[in-house]
C-alpha positions in Angstrom: -114.5 -30.6 -100.7 -115.1 -33.2 -97.8 -117.8 -32.9 -97.1 -118.8 -36.3 -96.2 -120.9 -38.6 -98.5 -120.3 -36.5 -101.5 -116.5 -37.3 -101.9 -117.5 -40.2 -102.5 -119.6 -39.9 -105.6 -117.3 -36.7 -106.8 -114.0 -38.7 -106.9 -115.9 -41.5 -108.3 -117.2 -38.8 -111.0 -113.3 -37.4 -111.4 -112.6 -41.1 -112.4 -114.7 -41.3 -115.1 -113.9 -37.8 -116.0 -110.5 -38.4 -116.4 -111.1 -43.0 -117.7 -114.8 -41.4 -120.2 -114.2 -37.2 -120.6 -117.6 -35.6 -119.3 -120.3 -37.2 -121.2 -118.7 -40.3 -119.2 -120.1 -39.2 -115.9 -123.0 -40.5 -115.5 -124.7 -41.3 -112.7 -126.0 -45.1 -114.0 -121.9 -45.4 -114.5 -121.1 -44.1 -111.2 -123.4 -45.7 -108.8 -122.3 -49.5 -110.3 -118.5 -48.5 -110.1 -119.3 -47.4 -106.5 -121.4 -51.2 -105.9 -124.1 -48.9 -105.2 -127.8 -47.8 -106.4 -128.5 -44.7 -107.8 -131.4 -43.8 -104.5 -127.8 -42.8 -102.5 -126.9 -40.6 -105.6 -130.6 -39.0 -105.3 -129.5 -37.9 -101.6 -127.0 -36.1 -101.9 -127.2 -34.4 -105.4 -130.5 -33.2 -107.5 -129.7 -34.3 -110.3 -126.1 -35.6 -112.8 -126.2 -31.4 -113.2 -125.2 -30.6 -109.4 -122.5 -33.2 -109.3 -121.0 -31.6 -111.7 -120.8 -28.6 -110.7 -119.8 -30.4 -106.9 -117.0 -31.5 -109.6 -116.0 -28.4 -111.0 -115.5 -26.2 -108.2 -114.5 -28.9 -105.6 -111.6 -29.2 -108.9 -111.9 -25.3 -109.2 -110.6 -24.2 -105.8 -108.5 -26.8 -104.8 -106.1 -26.5 -108.0 -105.9 -22.7 -106.4 -105.6 -24.1 -102.3 -103.5 -26.0 -104.3 -100.9 -23.2 -105.6 -100.8 -20.6 -103.4 -99.9 -23.3 -101.2 -97.4 -24.3 -103.3 -95.3 -21.0 -104.3 -95.7 -20.1 -100.5 -92.2 -19.7 -99.6 -92.3 -20.3 -96.2 -88.6 -19.2 -95.9 -87.4 -20.2 -99.3 -85.5 -18.1 -101.3 -87.4 -17.5 -104.7 -85.6 -19.3 -107.2 -85.8 -22.3 -104.7 -88.9 -22.5 -104.5 -89.5 -22.3 -108.5 -87.7 -25.3 -108.8 -89.2 -27.1 -106.5 -92.4 -27.0 -108.2 -90.4 -27.6 -111.1 -89.6 -30.7 -109.8 -92.6 -31.4 -107.8 -94.5 -31.6 -111.6 -92.1 -32.7 -113.7 -90.6 -35.4 -111.4 -93.1 -37.7 -110.3 -96.0 -37.1 -113.3 -99.4 -38.2 -112.1 -101.4 -39.6 -114.6 -104.6 -39.3 -113.3 -104.3 -35.9 -112.1 -103.2 -34.6 -116.2 -106.4 -37.3 -117.2 -108.2 -35.3 -115.0 -107.1 -31.7 -115.4 -106.7 -32.6 -119.6 -110.3 -33.4 -119.5 -111.6 -30.6 -117.7 -110.1 -28.3 -120.1 -112.0 -30.0 -122.5 -115.0 -30.0 -121.4 -114.0 -26.0 -120.9 -114.7 -26.2 -125.0 -118.2 -26.4 -124.5 -119.1 -25.8 -121.2 -119.0 -22.0 -120.1 -119.1 -22.8 -116.4 -116.4 -25.0 -116.6 -113.4 -22.1 -119.1 -114.2 -19.7 -116.4 -113.4 -22.5 -113.5 -110.3 -23.1 -115.7 -109.9 -19.9 -117.0 -109.9 -18.8 -112.1 -107.0 -21.7 -112.2 -105.3 -20.3 -114.7 -105.1 -16.9 -113.3 -104.3 -18.4 -110.3 -101.2 -20.3 -111.2 -99.5 -17.1 -113.7 -100.2 -14.4 -110.6 -98.5 -16.9 -107.7 -95.5 -17.7 -110.0 -95.6 -14.3 -111.3 -94.7 -13.4 -107.8 -92.4 -15.7 -107.4 -90.5 -14.3 -110.0 -90.9 -11.0 -109.0 -89.0 -11.6 -105.8 -86.2 -12.8 -108.1 -85.7 -8.7 -109.2 -87.6 -9.4 -112.4 -90.1 -6.4 -113.3 -93.9 -6.8 -113.6 -94.0 -7.9 -117.6 -90.6 -9.8 -117.5 -92.3 -11.6 -114.6 -95.6 -12.6 -116.5 -94.1 -13.8 -119.1 -92.2 -16.2 -117.4 -94.7 -17.4 -115.9 -96.8 -18.2 -118.8 -93.4 -19.6 -120.1 -93.2 -21.8 -117.3 -97.0 -23.1 -117.6 -96.5 -23.9 -121.3 -93.0 -26.1 -119.2 -95.2 -27.8 -117.0 -97.9 -28.5 -118.7 -95.6 -29.5 -121.7 -93.4 -31.4 -120.7 -96.5 -33.8 -119.3 -97.2 -34.5 -122.5 -94.3 -35.8 -124.6 -93.1 -39.2 -124.4 -89.0 -38.1 -125.1 -87.4 -41.4 -126.4 -84.5 -42.3 -124.5 -86.7 -43.5 -121.5 -86.5 -41.9 -117.8 -82.6 -41.0 -118.2 -82.9 -38.5 -120.6 -86.1 -36.9 -119.9 -85.0 -35.8 -116.9 -81.9 -34.7 -118.1 -83.8 -32.5 -120.2 -86.1 -31.2 -117.9 -83.2 -30.4 -115.4 -81.4 -28.6 -118.1 -84.9 -26.7 -118.9 -85.5 -26.1 -115.1 -82.4 -24.2 -115.3 -83.6 -22.4 -118.8 -86.5 -21.2 -116.5 -84.5 -20.2 -113.9 -81.9 -18.6 -115.3 
């Protein structure tokens, strides 16, 4: 996604996507938010659809690369890598990242290209985490089921408002992680 001037437009597009959904990603709005004219946009992109294509593909490529890097063992035991992933996604909540994720998933409900990008990301996430579970000794089918539960937990916990505040959330995440790693 780092292709010079286009990054500013794509990043501003993601901010609008997170704020207002795909319908909110409009050239006029983004130009105003950036404090520039629409002319700069049209020097970079043919039209709004080209911006949406760049956003969708940038998100897909970024998420697939991130999960590949995040699941790389780099000398760690598979169980420790899984534990680190759980910590990464549960200890430091990323409201903007989650808003973008949810907005892209909503977009995917009405756009087949966005749906294909989401399916590609989900497949990569499940594949890499399943490989970690297989490396712990689980059979393929059991590893696939654990990977599915892992992602249900990762996304689900980020959406829940836990009574009792951060300490209670942390305790629940820790106890749940033990179940996912046990």
